[in-house]
C-alpha positions in Angstrom: 112.4 77.1 81.7 110.1 76.2 84.7 106.4 76.7 84.8 104.6 78.9 87.3 104.8 77.3 90.7 102.1 76.9 93.3 102.5 78.1 96.9 104.9 76.1 98.9 106.7 74.5 95.9 110.4 74.8 95.6 111.2 76.3 92.2 114.9 75.5 92.4 114.8 71.7 92.9 116.9 70.6 89.9 116.9 74.2 88.7 119.4 74.9 85.9 120.4 78.5 85.2 119.7 79.5 81.6 123.1 81.1 80.9 126.6 81.2 82.4 125.9 84.8 83.4 122.8 83.8 85.3 124.7 81.2 87.1 127.4 83.8 88.1 124.7 86.2 89.2 123.0 83.5 91.4 126.4 82.5 92.9 127.3 86.1 93.7 123.9 86.7 95.2 124.1 83.5 97.3 127.4 84.8 98.7 125.8 88.2 99.5 122.8 86.5 101.1 125.1 84.6 103.5 126.2 88.0 104.8 122.6 89.1 105.4 120.9 92.4 104.6 120.3 95.5 106.8 116.9 96.0 105.1 114.1 95.0 107.4 111.0 95.7 105.3 110.0 96.5 101.7 108.9 99.9 102.9 112.5 100.7 103.7 113.3 100.3 100.0 110.2 102.4 98.9 111.3 105.2 101.2 114.7 105.2 99.4 113.1 105.6 96.0 113.7 109.4 95.6 117.4 109.1 96.6 118.0 106.1 94.4 116.2 107.7 91.5 118.5 110.8 91.7 121.6 108.7 91.9 120.7 106.5 88.9 119.7 109.5 86.8 123.1 110.9 87.4 124.4 107.9 85.4 123.1 109.7 82.3 126.4 111.6 82.0 128.3 108.2 81.9 125.8 106.8 79.4 126.2 109.8 77.1 130.0 109.7 77.3 130.0 106.1 76.1 127.3 106.5 73.5 129.9 107.6 71.0 127.7 108.2 68.0 125.0 109.9 70.2 122.2 107.8 68.8 120.6 107.1 72.3 121.9 103.6 72.6 125.2 101.8 73.4 126.2 99.1 70.9 128.6 96.2 71.7 131.7 98.0 70.4 130.9 101.1 72.5 130.4 98.9 75.5 133.8 97.3 75.0 135.3 100.8 74.8 133.4 101.7 78.0 134.8 98.7 79.9 138.3 99.5 78.6 138.1 103.2 79.7 136.8 102.3 83.1 139.5 99.6 83.3 136.9 96.8 84.2 138.6 93.6 83.2 136.0 91.2 81.7 136.7 88.6 79.0 135.2 89.6 75.6 132.7 86.6 76.0 131.6 88.0 79.3 131.1 91.5 77.9 128.9 90.0 75.1 127.0 87.9 77.6 126.3 91.0 79.7 125.3 93.0 76.6 122.9 90.3 75.4 121.4 89.9 78.9 120.7 93.6 79.3 119.7 94.4 75.7 116.1 93.2 76.4 114.7 94.3 73.0 117.5 92.4 71.2 118.1 95.3 68.9 121.9 95.5 69.5 121.4 98.9 71.2 121.4 99.3 75.0 119.1 102.1 76.2 119.7 104.1 79.4 117.7 101.8 81.7 119.4 98.8 80.3 122.8 100.4 80.9 121.9 101.0 84.5 121.0 97.4 85.0 124.3 96.4 83.4 126.4 98.7 85.7 124.6 97.2 88.7 125.3 93.6 87.5 129.0 94.6 87.1 128.9 95.9 90.7 127.6 92.6 91.9 129.9 90.4 89.9 133.2 92.3 90.2 133.7 93.1 93.9 137.4 93.3 93.6 140.0 96.2 93.5 139.5 96.5 89.7 135.8 97.2 90.2 136.5 99.6 93.0 138.9 101.5 90.7 136.2 101.6 88.0 133.7 103.0 90.4 136.0 105.8 91.3 136.7 106.6 87.7 133.0 107.0 87.1 133.0 109.9 89.5 129.7 109.1 91.1 130.3 108.6 94.8 126.7 107.8 95.6 126.4 105.1 93.0 128.2 102.4 95.0 125.8 103.0 98.0 122.8 102.9 95.5 123.9 99.6 94.0 124.5 98.2 97.5 121.0 99.2 98.5 119.5 97.3 95.5 121.6 94.2 96.3 120.5 94.4 99.9 116.8 94.7 98.8 117.1 91.6 96.8 118.8 89.7 99.6 115.9 90.8 101.9 113.4 89.4 99.5 115.4 86.1 98.9 114.4 84.5 102.2 115.9 81.1 101.5 119.1 82.6 100.2 119.2 80.6 96.9 119.8 83.6 94.6 116.2 83.8 93.3 113.0 85.4 94.6 109.9 83.2 94.4 106.2 84.2 94.5 105.9 83.0 98.1 109.0 84.9 99.2 107.5 88.1 97.7 104.2 87.5 99.5 106.2 87.0 102.8 108.1 90.2 102.3 105.0 92.3 101.6 103.1 90.7 104.4 105.9 91.7 106.8 105.6 95.3 105.6 101.8 95.6 105.4 100.7 93.3 108.3 97.0 93.3 108.8 96.1 94.8 105.4 93.8 92.6 103.3 95.2 94.0 100.1 98.8 92.9 100.9 98.5 89.6 99.0 97.3 91.5 95.9 100.2 94.0 96.2 102.7 91.2 96.5 101.3 89.4 93.5 101.3 92.6 91.4 104.9 93.4 92.4 106.0 89.8 91.6 104.3 89.8 88.2 106.1 93.1 87.4 109.4 91.4 88.2 108.9 88.0 86.7 109.4 89.0 83.0 109.7 85.5 81.6 106.8 84.2 83.7 108.8 81.1 85.0 107.8 81.6 88.6 111.2 82.9 89.8 112.9 86.3 89.7 116.6 86.8 89.1 118.5 89.9 90.2 118.5 91.2 86.6 114.7 90.9 86.4 114.4 92.7 89.8 116.6 95.6 88.5 114.5 96.0 85.3 111.3 96.2 87.4 113.0 98.7 89.7 113.9 101.1 86.9 110.2 101.0 86.0 109.0 101.6 89.5 111.1 104.8 89.9 110.3 106.0 86.4 113.6 105.6 84.6 111.7 104.2 81.6 109.8 107.4 81.4 113.1 109.2 80.5 113.3 107.1 77.3 109.7 107.7 76.4 110.0 111.5 77.0 113.1 111.7 74.8 111.5 109.7 72.1 108.5 112.0 72.2 110.8 115.1 71.9 112.5 113.6 68.9 109.1 113.0 67.2 107.9 116.6 67.7 
């Protein structure tokens, strides 16, 4: 893992993805970056927060459907059943890799926000007829547009189109949005720190997604439900 990088440094010189899944995410994002993004500012994403929030919360019905023992988390076997029912064709090794990547607490139980991140990664990685079929089986027509918005937002941030977002790229994106405001640098650094979970100076699409679920308050759902159970 790389250290925190100074301004102007290139974090990907000789950069080696930590896992096969990360390598696939980076390759998929590089392909998408080559197509460009319709997003012109970070504010565009912020303005979409309410609509994205509503769309992602509607995934709760899918989550509950595949949480077969209703314990508030999806385990590896339940995830395999989920993929089978949605007819998403992944090798068992790929399913396990996805589960481990999104089970951030490493407790063998995927919470709702982790499940959302997984669905978005599936969207990014499986842009083929099989995935399109799976999307229609989920019965959430807005979900594809929501995931596409999130992919587009990451592409907008990834100025050099290498599949990662660096600190300097985040500063650049925020400066474009808040030109002339002295606080823009602090805002950019705060946003970047919220995304860079492993503190290695670069942000993957997965890290961006986890930060996004916090920004719109998806994590709050989990905390509220845990509180209700303890009453």
